[in-house]
PDB file as gemmi writes it, atoms N, CA and C in Angstrom:
CRYST1    1.000    1.000    1.000  90.00  90.00  90.00 P 1                      
ATOM      1  N   MET A   1     -55.559  55.403 -52.392  1.00  0.00           N  
ATOM      2  CA  MET A   1     -54.606  56.483 -52.190  1.00  0.00           C  
ATOM      3  C   MET A   1     -55.110  57.734 -52.885  1.00  0.00           C  
ATOM      4  N   THR A   2     -55.096  58.809 -52.199  1.00  0.00           N  
ATOM      5  CA  THR A   2     -55.575  60.071 -52.772  1.00  0.00           C  
ATOM      6  C   THR A   2     -54.525  61.165 -52.758  1.00  0.00           C  
ATOM      7  N   ALA A   3     -53.364  60.900 -52.169  1.00  0.00           N  
ATOM      8  CA  ALA A   3     -52.322  61.924 -52.112  1.00  0.00           C  
ATOM      9  C   ALA A   3     -50.956  61.256 -52.072  1.00  0.00           C  
ATOM     10  N   GLY A   4     -49.955  62.018 -52.463  1.00  0.00           N  
ATOM     11  CA  GLY A   4     -48.590  61.518 -52.366  1.00  0.00           C  
ATOM     12  C   GLY A   4     -47.988  61.158 -53.711  1.00  0.00           C  
ATOM     13  N   LEU A   5     -46.727  60.792 -53.666  1.00  0.00           N  
ATOM     14  CA  LEU A   5     -45.968  60.476 -54.871  1.00  0.00           C  
ATOM     15  C   LEU A   5     -46.519  59.250 -55.593  1.00  0.00           C  
ATOM     16  N   LEU A   6     -46.925  58.236 -54.854  1.00  0.00           N  
ATOM     17  CA  LEU A   6     -47.368  56.993 -55.475  1.00  0.00           C  
ATOM     18  C   LEU A   6     -48.667  57.146 -56.252  1.00  0.00           C  
ATOM     19  N   THR A   7     -49.445  58.188 -56.019  1.00  0.00           N  
ATOM     20  CA  THR A   7     -50.681  58.399 -56.781  1.00  0.00           C  
ATOM     21  C   THR A   7     -50.384  58.805 -58.220  1.00  0.00           C  
ATOM     22  N   MET A   8     -49.168  59.240 -58.514  1.00  0.00           N  
ATOM     23  CA  MET A   8     -48.800  59.637 -59.870  1.00  0.00           C  
ATOM     24  C   MET A   8     -48.405  58.442 -60.728  1.00  0.00           C  
ATOM     25  N   LEU A   9     -48.274  57.277 -60.154  1.00  0.00           N  
ATOM     26  CA  LEU A   9     -47.847  56.086 -60.881  1.00  0.00           C  
ATOM     27  C   LEU A   9     -49.043  55.196 -61.179  1.00  0.00           C  
ATOM     28  N   SER A  10     -48.988  54.505 -62.325  1.00  0.00           N  
ATOM     29  CA  SER A  10     -50.078  53.591 -62.646  1.00  0.00           C  
ATOM     30  C   SER A  10     -50.046  52.371 -61.735  1.00  0.00           C  
ATOM     31  N   SER A  11     -48.869  51.994 -61.315  1.00  0.00           N  
ATOM     32  CA  SER A  11     -48.720  50.873 -60.395  1.00  0.00           C  
ATOM     33  C   SER A  11     -47.733  51.289 -59.302  1.00  0.00           C  
ATOM     34  N   PRO A  12     -48.169  51.319 -58.044  1.00  0.00           N  
ATOM     35  CA  PRO A  12     -47.276  51.775 -56.970  1.00  0.00           C  
ATOM     36  C   PRO A  12     -46.011  50.935 -56.806  1.00  0.00           C  
ATOM     37  N   SER A  13     -46.006  49.708 -57.316  1.00  0.00           N  
ATOM     38  CA  SER A  13     -44.810  48.872 -57.177  1.00  0.00           C  
ATOM     39  C   SER A  13     -43.735  49.227 -58.200  1.00  0.00           C  
ATOM     40  N   ASP A  14     -44.058  50.067 -59.187  1.00  0.00           N  
ATOM     41  CA  ASP A  14     -43.070  50.442 -60.201  1.00  0.00           C  
ATOM     42  C   ASP A  14     -41.897  51.219 -59.614  1.00  0.00           C  
ATOM     43  N   LEU A  15     -42.167  52.106 -58.693  1.00  0.00           N  
ATOM     44  CA  LEU A  15     -41.106  52.937 -58.115  1.00  0.00           C  
ATOM     45  C   LEU A  15     -40.067  52.106 -57.359  1.00  0.00           C  
ATOM     46  N   PRO A  16     -40.471  51.210 -56.455  1.00  0.00           N  
ATOM     47  CA  PRO A  16     -39.455  50.389 -55.782  1.00  0.00           C  
ATOM     48  C   PRO A  16     -38.703  49.470 -56.743  1.00  0.00           C  
ATOM     49  N   ARG A  17     -39.401  48.914 -57.714  1.00  0.00           N  
ATOM     50  CA  ARG A  17     -38.728  48.046 -58.698  1.00  0.00           C  
ATOM     51  C   ARG A  17     -37.681  48.826 -59.478  1.00  0.00           C  
ATOM     52  N   THR A  18     -38.049  50.016 -59.895  1.00  0.00           N  
ATOM     53  CA  THR A  18     -37.105  50.851 -60.636  1.00  0.00           C  
ATOM     54  C   THR A  18     -35.897  51.188 -59.770  1.00  0.00           C  
ATOM     55  N   ALA A  19     -36.135  51.517 -58.519  1.00  0.00           N  
ATOM     56  CA  ALA A  19     -35.033  51.824 -57.599  1.00  0.00           C  
ATOM     57  C   ALA A  19     -34.116  50.619 -57.428  1.00  0.00           C  
ATOM     58  N   VAL A  20     -34.701  49.425 -57.304  1.00  0.00           N  
ATOM     59  CA  VAL A  20     -33.899  48.202 -57.163  1.00  0.00           C  
ATOM     60  C   VAL A  20     -33.085  47.958 -58.426  1.00  0.00           C  
ATOM     61  N   LEU A  21     -33.696  48.123 -59.589  1.00  0.00           N  
ATOM     62  CA  LEU A  21     -32.970  47.902 -60.842  1.00  0.00           C  
ATOM     63  C   LEU A  21     -31.818  48.889 -61.010  1.00  0.00           C  
ATOM     64  N   TRP A  22     -32.062  50.151 -60.694  1.00  0.00           N  
ATOM     65  CA  TRP A  22     -30.985  51.135 -60.795  1.00  0.00           C  
ATOM     66  C   TRP A  22     -29.895  50.864 -59.761  1.00  0.00           C  
ATOM     67  N   GLY A  23     -30.289  50.433 -58.588  1.00  0.00           N  
ATOM     68  CA  GLY A  23     -29.298  50.054 -57.580  1.00  0.00           C  
ATOM     69  C   GLY A  23     -28.436  48.899 -58.056  1.00  0.00           C  
ATOM     70  N   PHE A  24     -29.080  47.907 -58.677  1.00  0.00           N  
ATOM     71  CA  PHE A  24     -28.351  46.765 -59.231  1.00  0.00           C  
ATOM     72  C   PHE A  24     -27.405  47.224 -60.338  1.00  0.00           C  
ATOM     73  N   ALA A  25     -27.870  48.125 -61.203  1.00  0.00           N  
ATOM     74  CA  ALA A  25     -27.031  48.622 -62.293  1.00  0.00           C  
ATOM     75  C   ALA A  25     -25.807  49.362 -61.756  1.00  0.00           C  
ATOM     76  N   VAL A  26     -26.007  50.212 -60.770  1.00  0.00           N  
ATOM     77  CA  VAL A  26     -24.889  50.975 -60.189  1.00  0.00           C  
ATOM     78  C   VAL A  26     -23.903  50.037 -59.490  1.00  0.00           C  
ATOM     79  N   ALA A  27     -24.425  49.066 -58.732  1.00  0.00           N  
ATOM     80  CA  ALA A  27     -23.552  48.110 -58.039  1.00  0.00           C  
ATOM     81  C   ALA A  27     -22.768  47.269 -59.040  1.00  0.00           C  
ATOM     82  N   SER A  28     -23.426  46.826 -60.108  1.00  0.00           N  
ATOM     83  CA  SER A  28     -22.750  46.028 -61.131  1.00  0.00           C  
ATOM     84  C   SER A  28     -21.666  46.835 -61.822  1.00  0.00           C  
ATOM     85  N   PHE A  29     -21.970  48.074 -62.131  1.00  0.00           N  
ATOM     86  CA  PHE A  29     -20.990  48.952 -62.763  1.00  0.00           C  
ATOM     87  C   PHE A  29     -19.756  49.098 -61.873  1.00  0.00           C  
ATOM     88  N   GLY A  30     -19.988  49.328 -60.587  1.00  0.00           N  
ATOM     89  CA  GLY A  30     -18.873  49.450 -59.649  1.00  0.00           C  
ATOM     90  C   GLY A  30     -18.052  48.182 -59.555  1.00  0.00           C  
ATOM     91  N   TRP A  31     -18.724  47.043 -59.523  1.00  0.00           N  
ATOM     92  CA  TRP A  31     -18.025  45.758 -59.436  1.00  0.00           C  
ATOM     93  C   TRP A  31     -17.203  45.509 -60.695  1.00  0.00           C  
ATOM     94  N   ILE A  32     -17.797  45.754 -61.865  1.00  0.00           N  
ATOM     95  CA  ILE A  32     -17.093  45.527 -63.133  1.00  0.00           C  
ATOM     96  C   ILE A  32     -15.844  46.394 -63.206  1.00  0.00           C  
ATOM     97  N   TYR A  33     -15.956  47.661 -62.854  1.00  0.00           N  
ATOM     98  CA  TYR A  33     -14.795  48.536 -62.918  1.00  0.00           C  
ATOM     99  C   TYR A  33     -13.753  48.194 -61.868  1.00  0.00           C  
ATOM    100  N   THR A  34     -14.176  47.737 -60.700  1.00  0.00           N  
ATOM    101  CA  THR A  34     -13.210  47.326 -59.679  1.00  0.00           C  
ATOM    102  C   THR A  34     -12.380  46.151 -60.177  1.00  0.00           C  
ATOM    103  N   VAL A  35     -13.038  45.158 -60.751  1.00  0.00           N  
ATOM    104  CA  VAL A  35     -12.329  43.989 -61.288  1.00  0.00           C  
ATOM    105  C   VAL A  35     -11.409  44.409 -62.429  1.00  0.00           C  
ATOM    106  N   THR A  36     -11.907  45.256 -63.325  1.00  0.00           N  
ATOM    107  CA  THR A  36     -11.106  45.712 -64.461  1.00  0.00           C  
ATOM    108  C   THR A  36      -9.866  46.469 -63.995  1.00  0.00           C  
ATOM    109  N   ILE A  37     -10.036  47.354 -63.029  1.00  0.00           N  
ATOM    110  CA  ILE A  37      -8.906  48.145 -62.523  1.00  0.00           C  
ATOM    111  C   ILE A  37      -7.870  47.240 -61.863  1.00  0.00           C  
ATOM    112  N   ARG A  38      -8.319  46.279 -61.068  1.00  0.00           N  
ATOM    113  CA  ARG A  38      -7.364  45.368 -60.402  1.00  0.00           C  
ATOM    114  C   ARG A  38      -6.555  44.576 -61.419  1.00  0.00           C  
ATOM    115  N   ARG A  39      -7.226  44.031 -62.435  1.00  0.00           N  
ATOM    116  CA  ARG A  39      -6.510  43.250 -63.457  1.00  0.00           C  
ATOM    117  C   ARG A  39      -5.535  44.121 -64.239  1.00  0.00           C  
ATOM    118  N   GLU A  40      -5.968  45.317 -64.566  1.00  0.00           N  
ATOM    119  CA  GLU A  40      -5.092  46.217 -65.308  1.00  0.00           C  
ATOM    120  C   GLU A  40      -3.878  46.610 -64.472  1.00  0.00           C  
ATOM    121  N   GLU A  41      -4.083  46.874 -63.182  1.00  0.00           N  
ATOM    122  CA  GLU A  41      -2.956  47.234 -62.321  1.00  0.00           C  
ATOM    123  C   GLU A  41      -1.986  46.068 -62.151  1.00  0.00           C  
ATOM    124  N   GLU A  42      -2.497  44.835 -62.058  1.00  0.00           N  
ATOM    125  CA  GLU A  42      -1.606  43.665 -61.983  1.00  0.00           C  
ATOM    126  C   GLU A  42      -0.762  43.561 -63.246  1.00  0.00           C  
ATOM    127  N   PHE A  43      -1.409  43.709 -64.398  1.00  0.00           N  
ATOM    128  CA  PHE A  43      -0.700  43.623 -65.673  1.00  0.00           C  
ATOM    129  C   PHE A  43       0.372  44.708 -65.780  1.00  0.00           C  
ATOM    130  N   LEU A  44      -0.004  45.941 -65.463  1.00  0.00           N  
ATOM    131  CA  LEU A  44       0.947  47.049 -65.570  1.00  0.00           C  
ATOM    132  C   LEU A  44       2.082  46.923 -64.557  1.00  0.00           C  
ATOM    133  N   SER A  45       1.776  46.386 -63.385  1.00  0.00           N  
ATOM    134  CA  SER A  45       2.811  46.189 -62.377  1.00  0.00           C  
ATOM    135  C   SER A  45       3.833  45.153 -62.847  1.00  0.00           C  
ATOM    136  N   LYS A  46       3.339  44.080 -63.468  1.00  0.00           N  
ATOM    137  CA  LYS A  46       4.253  43.059 -64.007  1.00  0.00           C  
ATOM    138  C   LYS A  46       5.054  43.606 -65.186  1.00  0.00           C  
ATOM    139  N   THR A  47       4.413  44.431 -66.007  1.00  0.00           N  
ATOM    140  CA  THR A  47       5.068  44.949 -67.206  1.00  0.00           C  
ATOM    141  C   THR A  47       6.091  46.033 -66.884  1.00  0.00           C  
ATOM    142  N   TYR A  48       5.729  46.991 -66.013  1.00  0.00           N  
ATOM    143  CA  TYR A  48       6.583  48.149 -65.762  1.00  0.00           C  
ATOM    144  C   TYR A  48       7.280  48.143 -64.410  1.00  0.00           C  
ATOM    145  N   GLY A  49       6.907  47.215 -63.539  1.00  0.00           N  
ATOM    146  CA  GLY A  49       7.595  47.042 -62.271  1.00  0.00           C  
ATOM    147  C   GLY A  49       7.578  48.249 -61.357  1.00  0.00           C  
ATOM    148  N   GLU A  50       8.759  48.617 -60.874  1.00  0.00           N  
ATOM    149  CA  GLU A  50       8.903  49.693 -59.885  1.00  0.00           C  
ATOM    150  C   GLU A  50       8.416  51.043 -60.416  1.00  0.00           C  
ATOM    151  N   GLU A  51       8.613  51.283 -61.696  1.00  0.00           N  
ATOM    152  CA  GLU A  51       8.173  52.555 -62.288  1.00  0.00           C  
ATOM    153  C   GLU A  51       6.651  52.712 -62.151  1.00  0.00           C  
ATOM    154  N   PHE A  52       5.901  51.635 -62.398  1.00  0.00           N  
ATOM    155  CA  PHE A  52       4.441  51.708 -62.258  1.00  0.00           C  
ATOM    156  C   PHE A  52       4.033  51.831 -60.793  1.00  0.00           C  
ATOM    157  N   ARG A  53       4.700  51.123 -59.904  1.00  0.00           N  
ATOM    158  CA  ARG A  53       4.374  51.224 -58.471  1.00  0.00           C  
ATOM    159  C   ARG A  53       4.595  52.656 -57.958  1.00  0.00           C  
ATOM    160  N   ASN A  54       5.621  53.318 -58.441  1.00  0.00           N  
ATOM    161  CA  ASN A  54       5.835  54.730 -58.086  1.00  0.00           C  
ATOM    162  C   ASN A  54       4.707  55.599 -58.642  1.00  0.00           C  
ATOM    163  N   TYR A  55       4.262  55.270 -59.847  1.00  0.00           N  
ATOM    164  CA  TYR A  55       3.180  56.029 -60.482  1.00  0.00           C  
ATOM    165  C   TYR A  55       1.882  55.909 -59.683  1.00  0.00           C  
ATOM    166  N   ILE A  56       1.513  54.686 -59.265  1.00  0.00           N  
ATOM    167  CA  ILE A  56       0.230  54.528 -58.565  1.00  0.00           C  
ATOM    168  C   ILE A  56       0.249  55.134 -57.164  1.00  0.00           C  
ATOM    169  N   THR A  57       1.416  55.302 -56.587  1.00  0.00           N  
ATOM    170  CA  THR A  57       1.464  55.984 -55.289  1.00  0.00           C  
ATOM    171  C   THR A  57       1.301  57.496 -55.451  1.00  0.00           C  
ATOM    172  N   ALA A  58       1.615  58.019 -56.637  1.00  0.00           N  
ATOM    173  CA  ALA A  58       1.546  59.462 -56.866  1.00  0.00           C  
ATOM    174  C   ALA A  58       0.238  59.915 -57.516  1.00  0.00           C  
ATOM    175  N   VAL A  59      -0.486  58.993 -58.179  1.00  0.00           N  
ATOM    176  CA  VAL A  59      -1.670  59.367 -58.953  1.00  0.00           C  
ATOM    177  C   VAL A  59      -2.886  58.599 -58.445  1.00  0.00           C  
ATOM    178  N   PRO A  60      -4.004  59.295 -58.171  1.00  0.00           N  
ATOM    179  CA  PRO A  60      -5.224  58.595 -57.743  1.00  0.00           C  
ATOM    180  C   PRO A  60      -5.731  57.635 -58.824  1.00  0.00           C  
ATOM    181  N   CYS A  61      -6.428  56.600 -58.394  1.00  0.00           N  
ATOM    182  CA  CYS A  61      -6.843  55.530 -59.299  1.00  0.00           C  
ATOM    183  C   CYS A  61      -7.961  55.934 -60.262  1.00  0.00           C  
ATOM    184  N   ILE A  62      -9.071  56.416 -59.750  1.00  0.00           N  
ATOM    185  CA  ILE A  62     -10.247  56.638 -60.583  1.00  0.00           C  
ATOM    186  C   ILE A  62     -10.157  57.931 -61.386  1.00  0.00           C  
ATOM    187  N   CYS A  63      -9.819  59.015 -60.756  1.00  0.00           N  
ATOM    188  CA  CYS A  63      -9.741  60.316 -61.433  1.00  0.00           C  
ATOM    189  C   CYS A  63      -8.310  60.836 -61.300  1.00  0.00           C  
ATOM    190  N   PRO A  64      -7.455  60.563 -62.293  1.00  0.00           N  
ATOM    191  CA  PRO A  64      -6.036  60.870 -62.145  1.00  0.00           C  
ATOM    192  C   PRO A  64      -5.657  62.334 -62.297  1.00  0.00           C  
ATOM    193  N   CYS A  65      -6.618  63.236 -62.341  1.00  0.00           N  
ATOM    194  CA  CYS A  65      -6.271  64.652 -62.458  1.00  0.00           C  
ATOM    195  C   CYS A  65      -6.436  65.343 -61.105  1.00  0.00           C  
ATOM    196  N   ALA A  66      -5.693  66.397 -60.894  1.00  0.00           N  
ATOM    197  CA  ALA A  66      -5.755  67.118 -59.618  1.00  0.00           C  
ATOM    198  C   ALA A  66      -7.105  67.782 -59.430  1.00  0.00           C  
ATOM    199  N   GLY A  67      -7.694  68.244 -60.484  1.00  0.00           N  
ATOM    200  CA  GLY A  67      -9.019  68.865 -60.454  1.00  0.00           C  
ATOM    201  C   GLY A  67      -9.758  68.483 -61.716  1.00  0.00           C  
ATOM    202  N   LEU A  68     -10.885  69.089 -61.959  1.00  0.00           N  
ATOM    203  CA  LEU A  68     -11.633  68.770 -63.164  1.00  0.00           C  
ATOM    204  C   LEU A  68     -11.160  69.553 -64.377  1.00  0.00           C  
ATOM    205  N   THR A  69     -10.196  70.446 -64.211  1.00  0.00           N  
ATOM    206  CA  THR A  69      -9.663  71.196 -65.338  1.00  0.00           C  
ATOM    207  C   THR A  69      -8.988  70.230 -66.300  1.00  0.00           C  
ATOM    208  N   GLY A  70      -9.416  70.235 -67.530  1.00  0.00           N  
ATOM    209  CA  GLY A  70      -8.835  69.355 -68.532  1.00  0.00           C  
ATOM    210  C   GLY A  70      -9.334  67.930 -68.477  1.00  0.00           C  
ATOM    211  N   PHE A  71     -10.279  67.639 -67.593  1.00  0.00           N  
ATOM    212  CA  PHE A  71     -10.760  66.260 -67.449  1.00  0.00           C  
ATOM    213  C   PHE A  71     -11.438  65.768 -68.719  1.00  0.00           C  
ATOM    214  N   PHE A  72     -12.153  66.643 -69.406  1.00  0.00           N  
ATOM    215  CA  PHE A  72     -12.863  66.246 -70.613  1.00  0.00           C  
ATOM    216  C   PHE A  72     -12.139  66.695 -71.879  1.00  0.00           C  
ATOM    217  N   ASP A  73     -10.853  66.837 -71.800  1.00  0.00           N  
ATOM    218  CA  ASP A  73     -10.045  67.222 -72.953  1.00  0.00           C  
ATOM    219  C   ASP A  73      -9.980  66.047 -73.917  1.00  0.00           C  
ATOM    220  N   THR A  74     -10.658  66.150 -75.057  1.00  0.00           N  
ATOM    221  CA  THR A  74     -10.742  65.025 -75.989  1.00  0.00           C  
ATOM    222  C   THR A  74      -9.419  64.723 -76.673  1.00  0.00           C  
ATOM    223  N   THR A  75      -8.482  65.663 -76.700  1.00  0.00           N  
ATOM    224  CA  THR A  75      -7.191  65.383 -77.330  1.00  0.00           C  
ATOM    225  C   THR A  75      -6.344  64.444 -76.471  1.00  0.00           C  
ATOM    226  N   ALA A  76      -6.718  64.263 -75.206  1.00  0.00           N  
ATOM    227  CA  ALA A  76      -5.951  63.397 -74.311  1.00  0.00           C  
ATOM    228  C   ALA A  76      -6.321  61.925 -74.476  1.00  0.00           C  
ATOM    229  N   TYR A  77      -7.352  61.629 -75.264  1.00  0.00           N  
ATOM    230  CA  TYR A  77      -7.821  60.251 -75.407  1.00  0.00           C  
ATOM    231  C   TYR A  77      -7.610  59.760 -76.826  1.00  0.00           C  
ATOM    232  N   SER A  78      -7.435  58.466 -76.949  1.00  0.00           N  
ATOM    233  CA  SER A  78      -7.192  57.847 -78.244  1.00  0.00           C  
ATOM    234  C   SER A  78      -8.071  56.611 -78.381  1.00  0.00           C  
ATOM    235  N   ARG A  79      -8.725  56.466 -79.524  1.00  0.00           N  
ATOM    236  CA  ARG A  79      -9.574  55.295 -79.779  1.00  0.00           C  
ATOM    237  C   ARG A  79      -8.745  54.006 -79.729  1.00  0.00           C  
ATOM    238  N   GLU A  80      -7.551  54.057 -80.283  1.00  0.00           N  
ATOM    239  CA  GLU A  80      -6.695  52.867 -80.313  1.00  0.00           C  
ATOM    240  C   GLU A  80      -6.335  52.407 -78.899  1.00  0.00           C  
ATOM    241  N   VAL A  81      -5.982  53.357 -78.037  1.00  0.00           N  
ATOM    242  CA  VAL A  81      -5.633  53.014 -76.653  1.00  0.00           C  
ATOM    243  C   VAL A  81      -6.864  52.491 -75.915  1.00  0.00           C  
ATOM    244  N   PHE A  82      -8.012  53.110 -76.160  1.00  0.00           N  
ATOM    245  CA  PHE A  82      -9.275  52.682 -75.546  1.00  0.00           C  
ATOM    246  C   PHE A  82      -9.557  51.217 -75.884  1.00  0.00           C  
ATOM    247  N   LEU A  83      -9.409  50.846 -77.146  1.00  0.00           N  
ATOM    248  CA  LEU A  83      -9.668  49.465 -77.564  1.00  0.00           C  
ATOM    249  C   LEU A  83      -8.573  48.518 -77.074  1.00  0.00           C  
ATOM    250  N   LYS A  84      -7.325  48.958 -77.122  1.00  0.00           N  
ATOM    251  CA  LYS A  84      -6.206  48.121 -76.692  1.00  0.00           C  
ATOM    252  C   LYS A  84      -6.298  47.785 -75.206  1.00  0.00           C  
ATOM    253  N   ASN A  85      -6.697  48.747 -74.381  1.00  0.00           N  
ATOM    254  CA  ASN A  85      -6.802  48.534 -72.939  1.00  0.00           C  
ATOM    255  C   ASN A  85      -8.081  47.828 -72.530  1.00  0.00           C  
ATOM    256  N   LYS A  86      -8.917  47.520 -73.513  1.00  0.00           N  
ATOM    257  CA  LYS A  86     -10.174  46.787 -73.284  1.00  0.00           C  
ATOM    258  C   LYS A  86     -11.126  47.537 -72.352  1.00  0.00           C  
ATOM    259  N   GLU A  87     -11.062  48.862 -72.363  1.00  0.00           N  
ATOM    260  CA  GLU A  87     -11.971  49.659 -71.544  1.00  0.00           C  
ATOM    261  C   GLU A  87     -13.406  49.541 -72.038  1.00  0.00           C  
ATOM    262  N   TRP A  88     -13.567  49.135 -73.295  1.00  0.00           N  
ATOM    263  CA  TRP A  88     -14.903  48.996 -73.865  1.00  0.00           C  
ATOM    264  C   TRP A  88     -15.713  47.928 -73.152  1.00  0.00           C  
ATOM    265  N   ARG A  89     -15.054  46.975 -72.499  1.00  0.00           N  
ATOM    266  CA  ARG A  89     -15.790  45.921 -71.783  1.00  0.00           C  
ATOM    267  C   ARG A  89     -16.638  46.499 -70.655  1.00  0.00           C  
ATOM    268  N   GLY A  90     -16.041  47.345 -69.850  1.00  0.00           N  
ATOM    269  CA  GLY A  90     -16.773  47.934 -68.732  1.00  0.00           C  
ATOM    270  C   GLY A  90     -17.904  48.832 -69.197  1.00  0.00           C  
ATOM    271  N   ILE A  91     -17.638  49.641 -70.210  1.00  0.00           N  
ATOM    272  CA  ILE A  91     -18.673  50.538 -70.722  1.00  0.00           C  
ATOM    273  C   ILE A  91     -19.791  49.734 -71.373  1.00  0.00           C  
ATOM    274  N   SER A  92     -19.442  48.672 -72.113  1.00  0.00           N  
ATOM    275  CA  SER A  92     -20.464  47.831 -72.748  1.00  0.00           C  
ATOM    276  C   SER A  92     -21.349  47.158 -71.710  1.00  0.00           C  
ATOM    277  N   ALA A  93     -20.758  46.654 -70.650  1.00  0.00           N  
ATOM    278  CA  ALA A  93     -21.545  45.993 -69.604  1.00  0.00           C  
ATOM    279  C   ALA A  93     -22.470  46.989 -68.913  1.00  0.00           C  
ATOM    280  N   ALA A  94     -21.977  48.176 -68.626  1.00  0.00           N  
ATOM    281  CA  ALA A  94     -22.817  49.194 -67.984  1.00  0.00           C  
ATOM    282  C   ALA A  94     -23.965  49.601 -68.901  1.00  0.00           C  
ATOM    283  N   LEU A  95     -23.676  49.783 -70.181  1.00  0.00           N  
ATOM    284  CA  LEU A  95     -24.719  50.139 -71.141  1.00  0.00           C  
ATOM    285  C   LEU A  95     -25.756  49.021 -71.259  1.00  0.00           C  
ATOM    286  N   ALA A  96     -25.299  47.766 -71.287  1.00  0.00           N  
ATOM    287  CA  ALA A  96     -26.225  46.634 -71.360  1.00  0.00           C  
ATOM    288  C   ALA A  96     -27.139  46.595 -70.139  1.00  0.00           C  
ATOM    289  N   LEU A  97     -26.604  46.880 -68.964  1.00  0.00           N  
ATOM    290  CA  LEU A  97     -27.434  46.899 -67.751  1.00  0.00           C  
ATOM    291  C   LEU A  97     -28.478  48.009 -67.799  1.00  0.00           C  
ATOM    292  N   VAL A  98     -28.101  49.160 -68.310  1.00  0.00           N  
ATOM    293  CA  VAL A  98     -29.056  50.268 -68.414  1.00  0.00           C  
ATOM    294  C   VAL A  98     -30.151  49.928 -69.422  1.00  0.00           C  
ATOM    295  N   VAL A  99     -29.772  49.341 -70.563  1.00  0.00           N  
ATOM    296  CA  VAL A  99     -30.766  48.935 -71.565  1.00  0.00           C  
ATOM    297  C   VAL A  99     -31.687  47.870 -70.988  1.00  0.00           C  
ATOM    298  N   PHE A 100     -31.116  46.895 -70.303  1.00  0.00           N  
ATOM    299  CA  PHE A 100     -31.914  45.836 -69.683  1.00  0.00           C  
ATOM    300  C   PHE A 100     -32.917  46.416 -68.689  1.00  0.00           C  
ATOM    301  N   ALA A 101     -32.458  47.323 -67.844  1.00  0.00           N  
ATOM    302  CA  ALA A 101     -33.361  47.949 -66.869  1.00  0.00           C  
ATOM    303  C   ALA A 101     -34.445  48.745 -67.575  1.00  0.00           C  
ATOM    304  N   GLY A 102     -34.089  49.460 -68.626  1.00  0.00           N  
ATOM    305  CA  GLY A 102     -35.076  50.229 -69.380  1.00  0.00           C  
ATOM    306  C   GLY A 102     -36.124  49.346 -70.028  1.00  0.00           C  
ATOM    307  N   LEU A 103     -35.682  48.218 -70.596  1.00  0.00           N  
ATOM    308  CA  LEU A 103     -36.638  47.289 -71.213  1.00  0.00           C  
ATOM    309  C   LEU A 103     -37.564  46.669 -70.179  1.00  0.00           C  
ATOM    310  N   ARG A 104     -37.009  46.345 -69.027  1.00  0.00           N  
ATOM    311  CA  ARG A 104     -37.864  45.790 -67.963  1.00  0.00           C  
ATOM    312  C   ARG A 104     -38.913  46.799 -67.529  1.00  0.00           C  
ATOM    313  N   ILE A 105     -38.526  48.046 -67.446  1.00  0.00           N  
ATOM    314  CA  ILE A 105     -39.478  49.086 -67.048  1.00  0.00           C  
ATOM    315  C   ILE A 105     -40.534  49.279 -68.138  1.00  0.00           C  
ATOM    316  N   LYS A 106     -40.083  49.363 -69.399  1.00  0.00           N  
ATOM    317  CA  LYS A 106     -41.013  49.617 -70.503  1.00  0.00           C  
ATOM    318  C   LYS A 106     -42.019  48.483 -70.667  1.00  0.00           C  
ATOM    319  N   PHE A 107     -41.542  47.245 -70.618  1.00  0.00           N  
ATOM    320  CA  PHE A 107     -42.425  46.103 -70.861  1.00  0.00           C  
ATOM    321  C   PHE A 107     -42.958  45.475 -69.582  1.00  0.00           C  
ATOM    322  N   LYS A 108     -42.627  46.075 -68.442  1.00  0.00           N  
ATOM    323  CA  LYS A 108     -43.155  45.680 -67.133  1.00  0.00           C  
ATOM    324  C   LYS A 108     -42.944  44.190 -66.821  1.00  0.00           C  
ATOM    325  N   TYR A 109     -41.707  43.729 -67.050  1.00  0.00           N  
ATOM    326  CA  TYR A 109     -41.366  42.368 -66.649  1.00  0.00           C  
ATOM    327  C   TYR A 109     -41.343  42.297 -65.135  1.00  0.00           C  
ATOM    328  N   GLY A 110     -41.926  41.257 -64.581  1.00  0.00           N  
ATOM    329  CA  GLY A 110     -41.934  41.101 -63.127  1.00  0.00           C  
ATOM    330  C   GLY A 110     -40.664  40.444 -62.633  1.00  0.00           C  
ATOM    331  N   PHE A 111     -40.518  40.426 -61.339  1.00  0.00           N  
ATOM    332  CA  PHE A 111     -39.357  39.781 -60.714  1.00  0.00           C  
ATOM    333  C   PHE A 111     -39.617  38.312 -60.578  1.00  0.00           C  
TER     334      PHE A 111                                                      
END                                                                             
């Protein structure tokens, strides 16, 4: 090979492997959050009943704000609520997948 993107890589198979690993990480992240959201909604529905069902019909699931204004407002979040709602599980799993993919790339583990 004398031209093209693959000539910049020491091993042409690195690019597809990296793409597959990142695809796996993104898919896993989506799956983990889907399961987490479903379980949380079941729990909240049992706990709050009709009031929660009215809430979920009025507020979008993933991004509950009308726009991005105030989305990163740090005063709206609480460490205690974050830990109580077990949101750390999804973030920990996503971080572990990214670290795993990075280590595989760095140490060139094969499939």
